[in-house]
C-alpha positions, 0 to 999 in steps of 0.5 A, a space after each residue: 295047411 295051417 297045421 304045416 304052418 304051425 309046425 314050421 313055426 315050432 321049428 322056428 321057435 326051436 332054432 336058437 344060437 345058445 348051445 344050452 337051449 339047442 341041446 334042450 330042444 334037441 335042435 339039429 339041422 339034420 332034424 330040421 331037414 328031416 321034418 321039413 322034408 316030411 312037411 314038404 311031401 305033405 304039402 305036395 300030396 295035398 297040392 296033387 289032390 287039389 290039382 285032380 279036382 281042377 284037371 285041365 284048368 290053369 293055376 287056380 286061386 288055392 294053388 298060390 297058397 301051396 306055392 307060398 307054403 313051398 317058399 316058407 318051408 324053404 325059408 325055415 330050412 335055410 333059417 335053421 341052417 344059418 342058425 346051426 352054422 353060427 351065422 353072425 347076421 344081426 337078424 339072426 343074432 338079435 335076442 336069440 333069433 327073435 326077429 324071424 320068430 316075430 315076423 313069421 306070422 305077419 309075413 305068412 298072413 300078409 302073403 295070403 292077403 296079397 294073394 287074395 287081393 291080386 286074385 280079386 283085382 285080376 278077377 275085377 279087371 277081367 270082369 270089366 274087360 268083358 263088360 266093355 
């Protein structure tokens, strides 16, 4: 999963509004869609392998990270599309796409922290109800 996250970040780094940089990095929306499709299938296969370990159980803790990764893949693809069509949003134009590049890791790790906190909070709540 970390490898997929790093590769998605590299795609985000290659996204640029400047034509010269886009040509230098060979940035195109079709290339991004192709790479993200491959990463999507890698995550799906890993998710299926995890599900095989926990047959018959509900959604387990680790699956939330796979669900978050699906959202990140979709977000990076959407971001690359908006950059490639020349979207004029300030968020994408500011200093050549700097804001999405800066917030990628904090959002990714923050979502992991929130998932963990919620899982522990729900477990604590469940344990307290059993003890009462």
